[in-house]
C-alpha positions in Angstrom: 7.6 -19.4 32.8 4.2 -20.7 33.6 3.5 -17.5 35.6 4.5 -15.4 32.6 2.2 -17.3 30.3 -0.7 -16.9 32.7 0.0 -13.2 33.0 0.1 -12.8 29.2 -3.1 -14.8 28.7 -5.2 -13.3 31.5 -3.8 -9.7 31.7 -2.8 -8.9 28.2 -4.9 -11.0 25.9 -8.1 -10.9 28.0 -8.0 -7.3 29.1 -10.3 -5.1 27.0 -8.2 -2.0 27.5 -4.8 -3.6 26.8 -5.7 -6.0 24.0 -5.7 -3.4 21.1 -2.4 -2.0 22.5 -0.8 -5.4 22.5 -2.1 -6.4 19.1 -1.0 -3.1 17.6 2.5 -3.2 19.2 3.3 -6.8 18.3 2.1 -6.4 14.7 4.0 -3.1 14.3 7.2 -4.6 15.8 6.9 -7.4 13.2 6.5 -4.9 10.3 9.2 -2.5 11.7 11.6 -5.5 12.0 10.8 -6.5 8.4 11.4 -3.0 7.0 14.3 -1.9 9.1 16.2 -5.2 9.6 15.3 -7.6 6.9 14.6 -5.4 3.9 18.0 -3.6 3.9 19.7 -7.0 3.5 17.6 -8.1 0.5 18.9 -7.7 -3.1 17.8 -4.5 -4.8 15.0 -4.7 -7.4 15.8 -4.2 -11.1 14.9 -0.5 -10.7 15.8 1.6 -7.7 18.1 0.9 -4.8 17.9 -1.3 -1.7 16.4 0.3 1.4 18.7 1.5 4.1 18.2 1.2 7.8 16.6 4.4 9.1 13.6 6.6 8.9 13.9 6.6 5.1 12.3 3.2 4.8 9.0 4.8 5.7 9.4 7.6 3.2 8.8 6.6 -0.4 6.4 6.6 -3.3 3.4 8.9 -2.5 5.1 10.2 0.7 7.4 12.4 -1.4 4.3 14.4 -2.5 3.2 14.8 1.1 6.7 16.1 1.8 6.5 18.7 -0.9 3.1 19.9 0.3 4.2 20.1 4.0 7.4 22.0 3.1 6.5 24.0 0.0 2.7 24.0 -0.3 0.5 22.9 -3.2 1.4 23.4 -6.9 -0.8 22.8 -9.9 -1.1 23.6 -13.6 -3.8 22.1 -15.8 -1.4 20.4 -18.2 -2.2 16.7 -17.6 1.1 16.2 -15.7 1.5 15.0 -12.1 0.9 17.7 -9.5 0.6 17.4 -5.8 -2.8 19.0 -5.7 -4.2 15.5 -6.3 -3.4 14.8 -2.6 -5.9 15.9 0.0 -4.7 18.3 2.7 -5.4 17.1 6.2 -2.5 14.6 6.5 0.2 17.0 5.1 -1.3 19.7 7.3 -0.9 17.5 10.4 2.7 16.8 9.4 3.4 20.5 9.0 2.1 21.1 12.5 4.4 18.4 13.9 7.3 19.8 11.9 6.7 23.2 13.5 7.3 21.4 16.8 10.8 20.5 15.6 10.3 17.0 14.2 11.8 16.0 10.9 9.3 15.2 8.1 10.0 11.4 8.2 9.5 11.2 12.0 6.4 13.4 11.9 4.7 11.5 9.1 5.5 8.1 10.5 4.4 9.1 14.0 1.1 10.5 12.9 0.1 7.5 10.8 1.2 4.9 13.4 -0.6 6.7 16.2 -3.7 7.1 14.1 -3.7 3.4 13.2 -3.3 2.6 16.9 -6.3 4.8 17.8 -8.3 3.2 15.0 -7.8 -0.2 16.4 -9.3 1.0 19.7 -12.3 2.5 17.9 -12.9 -0.7 16.0 -12.5 -2.9 19.1 -14.9 -1.1 21.3 -17.5 -0.4 18.6 -17.7 -4.1 17.7 -17.6 -5.2 21.3 -20.7 -3.0 21.9 -22.7 -4.8 19.2 -21.2 -8.3 18.9 -19.2 -9.2 22.0 -15.6 -9.5 23.1 -14.5 -12.5 20.9 -15.7 -10.8 17.7 -14.0 -7.6 18.7 -10.7 -9.4 19.2 -11.0 -11.2 15.9 -11.9 -8.0 14.0 -9.0 -6.1 15.6 -6.5 -8.9 14.9 -7.6 -9.1 11.3 -7.2 -5.4 10.8 -3.8 -5.3 12.6 -2.4 -8.3 10.8 -3.8 -7.8 7.4 -0.9 -7.3 5.0 -2.4 -4.0 3.9 -2.0 -2.7 7.5 1.6 -2.0 6.5 0.2 1.3 5.0 -0.8 2.2 8.5 2.9 2.2 9.3 4.6 4.2 6.5 4.0 7.9 5.6 0.7 7.3 3.9 -2.8 8.5 4.8 -4.3 5.1 5.5 -4.0 5.0 9.3 -5.4 8.5 9.7 -8.3 7.8 7.2 -9.2 4.6 8.9 -9.4 6.4 12.3 -11.5 9.2 11.0 -13.9 7.2 8.9 -14.4 4.6 11.7 -15.0 7.3 14.2 -17.5 9.0 11.9 -19.4 5.7 11.4 -19.4 4.9 15.1 -20.6 8.4 16.0 -23.5 8.1 13.4 -24.4 4.6 14.8 -24.6 6.1 18.3 -26.6 9.1 17.0 -23.9 11.5 17.9 -24.4 13.8 14.9 -22.1 16.6 15.8 -19.3 14.2 16.2 -20.3 12.6 12.9 -19.9 15.9 11.2 -16.5 16.6 12.7 -15.0 13.2 12.0 -16.7 12.9 8.6 -15.5 16.3 7.5 -11.9 15.4 8.5 -12.2 12.1 6.7 -13.3 13.9 3.4 -10.3 16.2 3.9 -8.0 13.3 4.1 -8.9 11.1 1.1 -11.4 11.4 -1.7 -12.8 8.0 -0.7 -14.2 9.8 2.3 -17.0 11.0 0.1 -18.4 7.4 0.2 -19.5 8.2 3.8 -22.2 10.6 2.5 -24.4 8.1 0.7 -23.7 5.6 3.4 -25.1 8.0 6.1 -28.1 9.1 3.9 -29.0 5.5 3.1 -28.7 4.5 6.8 -30.8 7.5 7.9 -33.5 6.5 5.4 -33.5 2.8 6.3 -33.5 3.4 10.0 -36.0 6.3 9.9 -33.6 8.7 11.5 -34.5 12.4 12.2 -33.7 15.3 9.9 -30.4 15.9 11.8 -29.1 12.6 10.6 -29.5 13.8 7.0 -27.9 17.1 7.8 -24.9 15.3 9.4 -24.6 13.1 6.3 -24.4 16.0 3.9 -22.2 18.1 6.3 -19.5 15.5 6.2 -18.7 16.9 2.7 -17.3 20.1 4.4 -13.8 18.8 4.2 -13.7 18.4 0.5 -15.8 21.6 0.1 -13.2 23.6 1.9 -10.5 22.0 -0.2 -12.4 22.9 -3.3 -12.7 26.5 -2.0 -9.0 26.6 -1.5 -8.4 25.4 -5.1 -10.8 28.1 -6.4 -9.0 30.8 -4.5 -5.4 29.8 -5.2 -5.6 28.1 -8.6 -8.8 29.6 -10.1 -10.2 26.1 -10.4 -12.6 24.7 -7.8 -12.2 21.2 -9.2 -8.4 21.4 -9.6 -7.9 18.5 -7.2 -10.0 16.3 -9.5 -8.4 17.5 -12.7 -4.9 16.9 -11.1 -5.8 13.2 -10.8 -5.3 12.8 -14.6 -1.5 13.0 -14.1 -1.7 9.7 -12.2 -4.8 8.1 -13.8 -5.6 9.1 -17.4 -9.1 7.4 -17.2 -11.6 6.8 -14.5 -12.3 3.3 -13.0 -10.4 0.6 -11.4 -6.7 0.3 -12.4 -6.8 -3.4 -12.7 -3.5 -3.7 -14.6 -1.6 -1.8 -12.0 -3.0 -3.9 -9.1 -2.3 -7.1 -11.1 1.3 -6.0 -11.6 1.8 -5.3 -7.9 0.2 -8.6 -6.9 2.5 -10.5 -9.2 5.5 -8.7 -7.7 4.5 -9.7 -4.2 3.7 -13.3 -5.0 6.5 -14.3 -7.4 9.1 -11.7 -6.9 10.1 -8.3 -8.4 12.7 -9.6 -10.8 10.6 -12.0 -12.7 7.0 -10.9 -12.6 6.9 -9.5 -16.1 7.7 -12.9 -17.6 5.5 -14.7 -15.1 8.4 -17.0 -14.3 9.3 -18.3 -10.9 13.1 -18.4 -10.6 13.4 -17.9 -6.9 11.3 -20.5 -5.1 12.5 -19.3 -1.8 10.4 -16.1 -2.4 7.2 -18.3 -2.6 8.3 -20.3 0.4 8.9 -17.3 2.6 5.6 -15.7 1.5 3.7 -18.9 2.4 5.5 -19.1 5.8 4.8 -15.5 6.5 1.1 -15.9 5.6 0.8 -19.0 7.8 2.5 -17.2 10.8 0.1 -14.3 10.5 -3.0 -16.5 10.3 -1.9 -18.7 13.3 -0.9 -15.7 15.4 -4.1 -13.9 14.6 -6.2 -16.9 15.6 -4.3 -17.5 18.8 -4.6 -14.0 20.2 -8.3 -13.8 19.2 -9.4 -16.8 21.2 
Protein backbone atom coordinates (compact mmCIF):
# COMPACT_ATOMS: atom_id res chain seq x y z
CA UNK A 1 0.00 0.00 0.00
CA UNK A 2 2.83 2.38 0.88
CA UNK A 3 4.48 1.71 -2.46
CA UNK A 4 1.22 2.48 -4.27
CA UNK A 5 0.89 5.77 -2.38
CA UNK A 6 4.47 6.71 -3.23
CA UNK A 7 3.84 5.86 -6.89
CA UNK A 8 0.68 7.98 -6.98
CA UNK A 9 2.36 10.92 -5.27
CA UNK A 10 5.63 10.92 -7.20
CA UNK A 11 4.62 9.61 -10.60
CA UNK A 12 1.04 10.79 -11.06
CA UNK A 13 0.66 13.94 -8.96
CA UNK A 14 4.18 15.28 -9.53
CA UNK A 15 4.57 14.42 -13.22
CA UNK A 16 3.96 17.44 -15.45
CA UNK A 17 2.82 15.33 -18.37
CA UNK A 18 0.49 13.04 -16.41
CA UNK A 19 -1.04 15.50 -13.95
CA UNK A 20 -3.64 17.03 -16.34
CA UNK A 21 -4.60 13.53 -17.47
CA UNK A 22 -5.12 12.28 -13.92
CA UNK A 23 -7.03 15.37 -12.78
CA UNK A 24 -9.25 15.18 -15.88
CA UNK A 25 -9.89 11.44 -15.56
CA UNK A 26 -10.70 11.48 -11.84
CA UNK A 27 -12.99 14.51 -12.12
CA UNK A 28 -14.77 13.05 -15.18
CA UNK A 29 -15.22 9.67 -13.48
CA UNK A 30 -16.84 11.50 -10.58
CA UNK A 31 -19.22 13.37 -12.90
CA UNK A 32 -19.94 10.32 -15.06
CA UNK A 33 -20.76 8.28 -11.95
CA UNK A 34 -23.09 11.00 -10.70
CA UNK A 35 -24.89 11.24 -14.04
CA UNK A 36 -24.99 7.55 -14.98
CA UNK A 37 -25.32 5.84 -11.60
CA UNK A 38 -26.72 8.33 -9.07
CA UNK A 39 -29.03 10.54 -11.15
CA UNK A 40 -31.18 7.69 -12.58
CA UNK A 41 -32.07 6.66 -9.02
CA UNK A 42 -33.20 10.11 -7.90
CA UNK A 43 -36.86 11.09 -7.92
CA UNK A 44 -37.98 12.86 -11.09
CA UNK A 45 -38.56 16.66 -10.94
CA UNK A 46 -42.04 18.09 -11.13
CA UNK A 47 -41.64 18.49 -14.91
CA UNK A 48 -39.95 15.97 -17.12
CA UNK A 49 -38.78 12.44 -16.43
CA UNK A 50 -35.91 10.94 -14.45
CA UNK A 51 -32.73 10.30 -16.46
CA UNK A 52 -32.00 6.79 -17.60
CA UNK A 53 -28.64 5.02 -17.64
CA UNK A 54 -27.03 5.46 -21.05
CA UNK A 55 -25.73 8.05 -23.49
CA UNK A 56 -29.01 9.91 -23.23
CA UNK A 57 -27.97 11.52 -19.92
CA UNK A 58 -25.50 13.66 -21.89
CA UNK A 59 -28.09 14.65 -24.50
CA UNK A 60 -30.58 17.26 -23.25
CA UNK A 61 -31.51 20.94 -23.34
CA UNK A 62 -29.44 22.76 -25.98
CA UNK A 63 -27.96 19.53 -27.32
CA UNK A 64 -31.22 18.78 -29.13
CA UNK A 65 -30.57 21.83 -31.31
CA UNK A 66 -27.05 20.64 -32.10
CA UNK A 67 -28.64 17.33 -33.10
CA UNK A 68 -31.02 19.04 -35.49
CA UNK A 69 -28.17 21.06 -37.05
CA UNK A 70 -25.88 18.04 -37.42
CA UNK A 71 -28.60 15.87 -38.96
CA UNK A 72 -30.86 18.31 -40.86
CA UNK A 73 -28.95 21.60 -41.11
CA UNK A 74 -29.97 25.09 -40.10
CA UNK A 75 -33.50 26.48 -40.22
CA UNK A 76 -34.64 30.07 -39.63
CA UNK A 77 -37.59 32.37 -40.11
CA UNK A 78 -37.65 35.91 -38.78
CA UNK A 79 -40.75 35.39 -36.66
CA UNK A 80 -39.38 35.79 -33.14
CA UNK A 81 -39.67 32.07 -32.42
CA UNK A 82 -36.89 29.67 -31.48
CA UNK A 83 -34.74 28.58 -34.42
CA UNK A 84 -31.48 26.67 -34.39
CA UNK A 85 -29.67 29.40 -36.37
CA UNK A 86 -28.95 30.93 -32.97
CA UNK A 87 -26.34 28.20 -32.41
CA UNK A 88 -22.90 28.66 -33.93
CA UNK A 89 -21.66 26.07 -36.45
CA UNK A 90 -18.26 24.63 -35.49
CA UNK A 91 -19.45 22.22 -32.78
CA UNK A 92 -22.34 20.68 -34.78
CA UNK A 93 -20.02 20.56 -37.82
CA UNK A 94 -17.48 18.54 -35.83
CA UNK A 95 -20.29 16.24 -34.67
CA UNK A 96 -21.41 15.81 -38.30
CA UNK A 97 -17.88 14.74 -39.26
CA UNK A 98 -17.75 12.17 -36.45
CA UNK A 99 -21.19 10.89 -37.41
CA UNK A 100 -19.95 10.36 -40.97
CA UNK A 101 -17.39 8.02 -39.40
CA UNK A 102 -20.24 5.88 -38.06
CA UNK A 103 -20.67 7.23 -34.52
CA UNK A 104 -24.17 7.99 -33.17
CA UNK A 105 -24.89 11.63 -32.35
CA UNK A 106 -24.80 11.18 -28.57
CA UNK A 107 -21.46 9.38 -28.71
CA UNK A 108 -19.91 11.87 -31.16
CA UNK A 109 -21.04 14.96 -29.25
CA UNK A 110 -20.00 13.59 -25.87
CA UNK A 111 -16.63 12.44 -27.19
CA UNK A 112 -15.80 15.76 -28.85
CA UNK A 113 -16.63 17.88 -25.82
CA UNK A 114 -14.83 15.61 -23.35
CA UNK A 115 -11.68 15.35 -25.44
CA UNK A 116 -11.67 19.10 -26.06
CA UNK A 117 -11.98 19.77 -22.32
CA UNK A 118 -9.15 17.30 -21.74
CA UNK A 119 -6.92 19.15 -24.23
CA UNK A 120 -7.91 22.49 -22.69
CA UNK A 121 -6.59 21.36 -19.30
CA UNK A 122 -3.21 20.62 -20.88
CA UNK A 123 -3.17 24.01 -22.58
CA UNK A 124 -4.00 25.77 -19.31
CA UNK A 125 -1.49 23.74 -17.29
CA UNK A 126 1.55 24.35 -19.47
CA UNK A 127 0.68 27.99 -20.16
CA UNK A 128 0.45 28.82 -16.47
CA UNK A 129 3.49 26.73 -15.63
CA UNK A 130 5.56 28.78 -18.11
CA UNK A 131 4.66 32.02 -16.33
CA UNK A 132 3.93 31.14 -12.70
CA UNK A 133 5.37 27.72 -11.87
CA UNK A 134 4.25 24.16 -11.29
CA UNK A 135 2.27 24.67 -8.08
CA UNK A 136 0.18 27.44 -9.60
CA UNK A 137 -0.38 25.35 -12.73
CA UNK A 138 -1.67 22.44 -10.62
CA UNK A 139 -4.00 24.71 -8.68
CA UNK A 140 -5.41 26.33 -11.81
CA UNK A 141 -5.93 22.99 -13.53
CA UNK A 142 -7.57 21.48 -10.45
CA UNK A 143 -9.93 24.46 -10.08
CA UNK A 144 -10.99 24.29 -13.73
CA UNK A 145 -11.46 20.50 -13.63
CA UNK A 146 -13.35 20.46 -10.33
CA UNK A 147 -15.39 23.62 -10.78
CA UNK A 148 -19.07 22.55 -10.83
CA UNK A 149 -19.47 24.31 -14.18
CA UNK A 150 -16.93 21.88 -15.66
CA UNK A 151 -19.86 19.50 -15.99
CA UNK A 152 -20.64 21.40 -19.20
CA UNK A 153 -17.32 20.09 -20.51
CA UNK A 154 -18.78 16.59 -20.21
CA UNK A 155 -22.25 16.82 -21.79
CA UNK A 156 -23.12 17.66 -25.42
CA UNK A 157 -22.47 21.39 -25.11
CA UNK A 158 -19.86 23.69 -26.66
CA UNK A 159 -18.08 24.65 -23.43
CA UNK A 160 -15.20 22.16 -23.65
CA UNK A 161 -14.46 23.01 -27.28
CA UNK A 162 -14.74 26.75 -26.70
CA UNK A 163 -12.47 26.60 -23.64
CA UNK A 164 -9.83 24.79 -25.68
CA UNK A 165 -9.97 27.15 -28.67
CA UNK A 166 -10.10 30.40 -26.68
CA UNK A 167 -7.28 29.30 -24.37
CA UNK A 168 -5.17 28.18 -27.33
CA UNK A 169 -5.75 31.54 -29.04
CA UNK A 170 -4.80 33.50 -25.92
CA UNK A 171 -1.69 31.41 -25.37
CA UNK A 172 -0.63 31.76 -29.00
CA UNK A 173 -1.04 35.55 -28.80
CA UNK A 174 0.95 35.61 -25.57
CA UNK A 175 3.77 33.71 -27.32
CA UNK A 176 3.55 36.05 -30.35
CA UNK A 177 2.45 33.21 -32.61
CA UNK A 178 0.05 35.30 -34.64
CA UNK A 179 -0.88 32.81 -37.35
CA UNK A 180 -1.89 30.31 -34.68
CA UNK A 181 -3.76 33.12 -32.94
CA UNK A 182 -5.79 33.70 -36.10
CA UNK A 183 -6.54 30.00 -36.54
CA UNK A 184 -7.60 29.27 -32.95
CA UNK A 185 -9.36 32.62 -32.58
CA UNK A 186 -11.37 32.19 -35.79
CA UNK A 187 -12.44 28.73 -34.66
CA UNK A 188 -13.45 30.14 -31.29
CA UNK A 189 -15.65 32.81 -32.87
CA UNK A 190 -17.22 30.06 -34.98
CA UNK A 191 -18.06 28.11 -31.82
CA UNK A 192 -19.74 30.64 -29.54
CA UNK A 193 -20.67 34.34 -29.87
CA UNK A 194 -18.63 35.03 -26.71
CA UNK A 195 -15.55 34.33 -28.84
CA UNK A 196 -15.92 37.89 -30.12
CA UNK A 197 -14.62 39.07 -26.73
CA UNK A 198 -11.18 37.89 -27.88
CA UNK A 199 -10.97 40.71 -30.42
CA UNK A 200 -10.92 43.68 -28.00
CA UNK A 201 -8.74 41.63 -25.65
CA UNK A 202 -6.11 41.15 -28.36
CA UNK A 203 -6.28 44.76 -29.52
CA UNK A 204 -5.96 46.12 -25.99
CA UNK A 205 -3.03 43.80 -25.23
CA UNK A 206 -1.34 44.77 -28.50
CA UNK A 207 -1.66 48.45 -27.63
CA UNK A 208 -0.54 48.08 -24.00
CA UNK A 209 2.44 45.88 -24.91
CA UNK A 210 3.43 47.91 -27.99
CA UNK A 211 3.08 44.91 -30.28
CA UNK A 212 3.79 45.14 -34.04
CA UNK A 213 1.13 45.64 -36.69
CA UNK A 214 0.72 41.88 -37.13
CA UNK A 215 -0.68 41.66 -33.60
CA UNK A 216 -3.52 44.02 -34.56
CA UNK A 217 -4.10 42.08 -37.78
CA UNK A 218 -4.34 38.84 -35.81
CA UNK A 219 -6.75 40.45 -33.36
CA UNK A 220 -9.14 41.55 -36.10
CA UNK A 221 -8.68 38.32 -38.09
CA UNK A 222 -10.08 36.21 -35.26
CA UNK A 223 -13.48 37.52 -36.37
CA UNK A 224 -13.27 35.34 -39.49
CA UNK A 225 -15.27 32.59 -37.83
CA UNK A 226 -18.31 34.74 -37.22
CA UNK A 227 -17.82 36.58 -40.54
CA UNK A 228 -18.02 33.28 -42.43
CA UNK A 229 -21.12 32.32 -40.44
CA UNK A 230 -22.64 35.69 -41.30
CA UNK A 231 -21.85 35.09 -44.97
CA UNK A 232 -23.58 31.70 -44.75
CA UNK A 233 -26.66 33.37 -43.23
CA UNK A 234 -26.70 35.97 -46.02
CA UNK A 235 -26.51 33.31 -48.74
CA UNK A 236 -28.99 30.80 -47.32
CA UNK A 237 -31.45 33.03 -45.46
CA UNK A 238 -30.97 36.44 -47.06
CA UNK A 239 -30.05 37.93 -43.69
CA UNK A 240 -26.38 38.35 -42.76
CA UNK A 241 -27.36 38.95 -39.14
CA UNK A 242 -29.90 36.16 -38.93
CA UNK A 243 -27.91 34.40 -36.21
CA UNK A 244 -28.30 37.55 -34.08
CA UNK A 245 -32.00 37.99 -34.83
CA UNK A 246 -32.56 34.31 -34.01
CA UNK A 247 -31.45 35.00 -30.45
CA UNK A 248 -34.77 36.75 -29.79
CA UNK A 249 -36.48 33.37 -29.62
CA UNK A 250 -34.51 32.58 -26.47
CA UNK A 251 -33.89 36.07 -25.11
CA UNK A 252 -36.43 38.81 -25.91
CA UNK A 253 -34.09 41.54 -24.61
CA UNK A 254 -30.37 42.10 -24.38
CA UNK A 255 -28.40 41.93 -21.15
CA UNK A 256 -27.84 39.47 -18.35
CA UNK A 257 -30.73 37.09 -17.68
CA UNK A 258 -30.56 37.46 -13.91
CA UNK A 259 -33.92 35.86 -13.18
CA UNK A 260 -33.09 32.73 -15.14
CA UNK A 261 -29.75 32.29 -13.39
CA UNK A 262 -31.34 32.95 -9.99
CA UNK A 263 -33.98 30.29 -10.67
CA UNK A 264 -31.28 27.78 -11.62
CA UNK A 265 -29.19 28.64 -8.54
CA UNK A 266 -32.19 28.08 -6.26
CA UNK A 267 -32.92 24.73 -7.89
CA UNK A 268 -29.34 23.61 -7.29
CA UNK A 269 -29.16 24.79 -3.69
CA UNK A 270 -32.59 23.99 -2.21
CA UNK A 271 -33.98 21.43 -4.67
CA UNK A 272 -36.08 21.35 -7.81
CA UNK A 273 -39.39 20.64 -6.13
CA UNK A 274 -39.47 23.59 -3.73
CA UNK A 275 -37.43 26.40 -5.23
CA UNK A 276 -40.43 28.48 -6.33
CA UNK A 277 -41.71 28.82 -2.76
CA UNK A 278 -38.17 29.25 -1.39
CA UNK A 279 -39.00 26.50 1.06
CA UNK A 280 -36.57 23.86 2.26
CA UNK A 281 -38.47 20.61 2.68
CA UNK A 282 -35.68 18.18 1.89
CA UNK A 283 -32.76 18.97 4.18
CA UNK A 284 -30.84 15.99 2.82
CA UNK A 285 -30.48 17.93 -0.42
CA UNK A 286 -28.66 20.72 1.44
CA UNK A 287 -26.54 18.20 3.34
CA UNK A 288 -25.51 16.33 0.20
CA UNK A 289 -24.70 19.59 -1.57
CA UNK A 290 -22.48 20.70 1.34
CA UNK A 291 -20.72 17.32 1.50
CA UNK A 292 -20.13 17.31 -2.23
CA UNK A 293 -18.73 20.84 -2.16
CA UNK A 294 -16.42 19.96 0.73
CA UNK A 295 -15.18 16.83 -1.06
CA UNK A 296 -14.37 18.82 -4.18
CA UNK A 297 -12.49 21.52 -2.22
CA UNK A 298 -10.47 19.01 -0.17
CA UNK A 299 -9.64 16.87 -3.18
CA UNK A 300 -8.63 19.86 -5.29
CA UNK A 301 -6.35 21.12 -2.50
CA UNK A 302 -4.77 17.72 -1.97
CA UNK A 303 -3.84 17.09 -5.60
CA UNK A 304 -2.51 20.62 -6.10
CA UNK A 305 0.04 20.54 -3.29
